[in-house]
C-alpha positions as CSV (number, residue, x, y, z in Angstrom):
1,M,0.0,0.0,0.0
2,T,1.4,3.4,-1.0
3,R,0.5,6.6,0.9
4,N,1.0,10.0,-0.5
5,I,1.9,12.4,2.2
6,S,2.0,16.1,1.5
7,L,4.8,18.4,2.5
8,Q,2.3,20.4,4.5
9,T,1.5,17.3,6.5
10,V,5.2,16.6,7.3
11,R,5.6,20.3,8.4
12,E,2.7,20.0,10.7
13,A,3.9,16.9,12.2
14,A,7.4,18.5,12.7
15,G,5.7,21.3,14.6
16,R,4.1,18.9,17.0
17,I,7.2,16.8,17.5
18,Y,9.8,19.6,17.8
19,P,9.1,20.6,21.4
20,V,9.3,17.0,22.6
21,A,12.0,15.2,20.6
22,A,15.6,15.9,21.4
23,R,18.2,16.6,18.8
24,T,20.4,13.5,19.0
25,P,24.0,13.1,17.9
26,L,25.1,11.6,14.7
27,I,28.3,9.5,15.3
28,R,30.7,8.4,12.6
29,L,32.0,4.8,12.9
30,D,35.6,4.1,12.4
31,P,36.1,2.5,9.0
32,V,37.2,-1.1,9.0
33,S,39.4,-0.5,6.0
34,R,40.2,2.2,3.5
35,T,37.6,0.8,1.1
36,S,34.8,0.7,3.7
37,P,32.0,3.1,3.2
38,E,31.3,5.8,5.7
39,I,28.8,4.7,8.3
40,F,27.0,7.0,10.7
41,L,24.8,6.1,13.7
42,K,21.9,8.4,14.9
43,L,21.9,7.8,18.6
44,E,18.2,7.9,19.4
45,I,18.9,6.3,22.8
46,F,19.3,9.9,23.9
47,Q,15.6,10.7,23.4
48,P,13.6,11.2,26.6
49,I,12.1,7.6,26.3
50,G,15.3,6.1,24.8
51,S,13.8,5.4,21.4
52,F,13.0,7.0,18.0
53,K,9.4,6.0,18.5
54,I,8.7,9.2,20.4
55,R,8.2,11.1,17.1
56,G,5.4,8.9,15.8
57,A,3.7,8.5,19.2
58,M,3.8,12.2,19.9
59,N,2.4,13.0,16.5
60,A,-0.4,10.6,16.9
61,I,-1.3,11.6,20.4
62,S,-1.3,15.3,19.7
63,R,-3.5,14.8,16.6
64,L,-6.0,12.7,18.7
65,T,-6.0,15.5,21.4
66,S,-6.8,18.2,18.9
67,M,-9.5,16.1,17.3
68,F,-11.3,15.2,20.5
69,F,-10.7,18.1,22.7
70,A,-10.8,21.1,20.3
């Protein structure tokens, strides 16, 4: 199933998530060899709940709140 998500929808979600989600570091792994590709890790463990899932959960909850309590 393919969903078309508008840029406006993404911007609205970002506005709901920004106050809650922390900016987490991007760490470069040391290469195994000179021919190894660069690999970066996004350390989402530093989010308040220790997971990247805070973004989707916060977006869903804030949308429900505005739908039911507006």
